[in-house]
C-alpha positions as CSV (number, residue, x, y, z in Angstrom):
1,M,146.0,10.6,209.9
2,L,145.5,10.5,213.8
3,L,142.3,9.2,214.6
4,S,141.8,12.6,217.0
5,K,142.2,14.7,214.0
6,I,139.4,12.7,211.8
7,S,137.0,12.7,214.8
8,N,138.0,16.9,215.4
9,E,137.6,16.9,211.1
10,A,134.3,14.8,211.3
11,Y,132.8,17.5,214.0
12,N,133.7,20.4,211.9
13,K,131.7,19.0,208.9
14,G,128.6,18.2,211.5
15,L,129.7,13.9,211.0
16,T,128.6,12.1,213.7
17,G,130.5,8.4,214.3
18,L,133.9,9.3,215.1
19,E,133.0,10.5,218.7
20,F,134.8,7.4,220.2
21,A,138.1,8.3,218.6
22,I,138.4,11.6,220.3
23,G,142.1,10.7,222.4
24,I,142.9,7.3,220.8
25,P,146.4,7.8,220.2
26,G,146.8,6.0,216.7
27,S,146.3,6.4,213.1
28,I,143.3,5.4,210.8
29,G,145.7,2.6,209.3
30,G,146.3,1.2,212.8
31,A,142.8,1.6,213.9
32,V,141.5,-0.6,211.0
33,R,144.4,-3.2,211.2
34,M,143.1,-3.8,214.8
35,N,139.8,-2.4,215.0
36,A,140.2,0.1,217.4
37,G,137.1,1.0,219.5
38,A,136.1,2.6,222.8
39,Y,132.4,3.5,224.5
40,G,130.8,1.0,222.8
41,N,131.8,1.7,219.2
42,E,134.5,0.2,216.7
43,I,136.2,1.5,213.5
44,K,134.5,-1.8,212.0
45,D,130.9,0.2,212.4
46,I,132.0,2.6,210.2
47,V,134.4,1.2,207.7
48,L,133.1,0.8,203.8
49,S,135.7,-0.4,202.1
50,S,139.8,-0.4,202.5
51,E,142.7,-0.6,199.5
52,Y,145.8,-2.3,200.8
53,L,149.2,-3.4,199.0
54,D,150.3,-7.1,199.8
55,K,153.8,-8.2,199.5
56,N,153.9,-8.6,195.6
57,L,152.9,-4.8,195.6
58,T,149.4,-5.6,194.2
59,L,146.6,-3.4,194.9
60,H,143.2,-4.9,196.2
61,K,140.2,-3.4,197.3
62,I,137.7,-5.0,200.1
63,N,134.7,-4.3,201.5
64,N,133.7,-4.3,205.2
65,K,132.9,-7.7,205.6
66,D,136.2,-8.7,203.9
67,H,138.1,-7.4,206.5
68,E,136.7,-10.3,209.2
69,F,136.3,-7.7,212.1
70,K,136.3,-9.0,215.6
71,Y,137.2,-7.7,219.0
72,R,140.7,-5.8,218.2
73,Y,141.2,-7.8,215.3
74,S,141.1,-8.0,211.4
75,R,142.1,-10.0,208.5
76,F,145.5,-7.7,208.4
77,N,146.3,-9.5,211.9
78,E,147.3,-12.6,210.1
79,N,148.5,-11.1,206.9
80,K,151.0,-9.0,208.3
81,S,152.8,-8.2,205.1
82,D,149.6,-6.8,203.9
83,I,149.7,-2.8,204.1
84,I,146.7,-0.4,204.5
85,I,146.9,2.5,202.1
86,S,143.7,3.7,202.5
87,S,140.1,3.3,203.9
88,V,136.6,4.6,203.1
89,L,134.4,5.6,206.6
90,Q,130.6,6.3,206.5
91,L,129.7,8.8,208.9
92,K,126.2,10.3,209.0
93,E,125.2,14.2,209.6
94,G,124.4,15.1,212.8
95,N,123.7,18.0,215.5
96,K,127.1,19.7,216.2
97,E,126.5,20.5,219.5
98,E,125.2,17.0,220.1
99,I,128.5,15.7,218.7
100,K,130.6,18.1,220.3
101,E,129.0,17.3,224.0
102,K,129.5,13.2,223.4
103,M,133.2,14.2,222.0
104,N,134.0,16.2,225.7
105,M,132.1,13.3,227.8
106,N,134.5,10.6,226.1
107,M,137.3,13.2,226.4
108,N,136.5,14.0,230.1
109,S,136.0,10.1,230.6
110,R,139.6,9.7,229.3
111,R,141.1,12.0,231.9
112,K,139.7,10.5,234.6
113,K,140.3,6.7,234.0
114,Q,143.4,7.0,231.7
115,P,146.8,7.9,231.8
116,I,146.7,10.3,228.9
117,N,149.2,12.6,230.7
118,Y,151.9,10.2,229.8
119,P,153.2,8.7,226.1
120,S,152.0,5.2,225.6
121,G,150.6,3.0,222.8
122,G,147.4,3.1,224.3
123,S,145.5,0.2,226.2
124,T,148.6,-2.1,226.4
125,F,146.1,-5.6,227.3
126,K,142.8,-6.8,225.7
127,R,139.5,-7.5,227.7
128,K,138.0,-10.8,227.9
129,D,135.1,-12.6,228.5
130,G,134.9,-13.4,232.3
131,Y,137.4,-10.8,233.5
132,I,138.9,-7.5,232.8
133,T,142.6,-7.8,232.5
134,A,143.5,-4.2,234.3
135,E,141.5,-5.7,237.4
136,L,143.7,-9.2,237.2
137,I,147.0,-6.7,236.8
138,D,145.9,-4.6,240.0
139,K,145.3,-7.5,242.3
140,C,149.1,-8.5,241.3
141,N,150.0,-5.4,243.2
142,L,151.8,-4.2,239.4
143,K,150.5,-0.7,239.4
144,G,153.6,1.8,239.7
145,Y,155.7,-1.6,238.9
146,N,158.4,-0.5,236.5
147,V,161.2,-1.2,234.2
148,G,163.3,1.9,233.7
149,D,161.0,4.8,232.8
150,A,158.3,1.7,231.5
151,Y,155.6,1.9,233.9
152,V,152.5,0.0,235.0
153,S,150.0,3.0,234.9
154,D,149.3,3.9,238.5
155,K,145.7,5.1,237.1
156,H,144.7,2.1,235.0
157,A,146.9,-0.8,235.1
158,G,145.8,-1.9,231.7
159,F,148.2,0.7,230.3
160,I,152.0,0.6,230.2
161,V,153.8,4.2,230.0
162,N,157.0,6.3,229.2
163,K,157.6,8.3,232.5
164,G,160.8,9.3,230.8
165,N,162.6,7.9,228.3
166,A,161.8,4.4,228.0
167,K,163.0,1.8,225.4
168,A,161.2,-0.4,223.6
169,K,163.3,-3.5,225.2
170,D,161.9,-1.8,228.8
171,V,158.2,-1.8,227.3
172,L,158.7,-5.2,226.3
173,L,160.7,-6.6,229.3
174,L,157.9,-5.1,231.5
175,I,154.6,-6.8,229.5
176,D,156.3,-10.3,230.0
177,I,157.0,-9.5,234.0
178,V,153.1,-8.5,234.2
179,K,152.1,-11.4,232.0
180,E,154.3,-14.0,233.8
181,K,152.6,-12.6,237.4
182,V,149.0,-12.5,236.4
183,H,149.8,-16.0,235.0
184,N,151.2,-17.3,238.1
185,K,148.4,-16.0,240.4
186,F,145.2,-16.5,238.0
187,N,146.8,-19.0,235.8
188,I,145.5,-17.0,233.0
189,D,147.3,-16.2,230.0
190,I,146.7,-12.2,229.3
191,E,146.8,-11.3,225.7
192,L,148.2,-7.9,224.0
193,E,146.0,-5.6,222.5
194,I,149.0,-3.6,220.7
195,E,150.8,-5.1,218.2
196,V,154.8,-5.7,218.5
197,L,156.6,-5.2,215.3
198,G,160.3,-5.4,214.9
199,E,161.2,-6.2,218.3
200,D,164.2,-8.0,217.1
């Protein structure tokens, strides 16, 4: 289920804790897998437990601590054959007007700062202590740089967007170019926030 849909469902029931998720282009399973977050909140803050199947189709249930959550990371990053099938989230009762106000504020911020008018996989590169990756990319004059219809966003250099019929190979090649140019200019190896599956 999409995070935005869950965020709206929480609002409809007067539950707070998922306002940060409005507008994130992903599912609850993906959010748990990579500990999605925004505006000072992360999915780790509200996950009570998850169930997953391992490669032998054995069912496991883990608590919050067992997820090994860190910034844009969980145990599932290292255990790629495990499949999350459900997660239990703990939300709190809140004031619907305040919840809606926070959701609107977050969504307006996304509209101003992020290229939500184009399809994307969300933020492409991780932020790190000591630098903001999008600023490094911008300083390499890569805003608007493209491979086919895959573009480094003009609005936010940390996003790669599809302005037409971009193929996965276009996005992957553009990622490699961005990483190479940033490394050559700053001697910094930037890391992906998205996870690439099935690139072969």
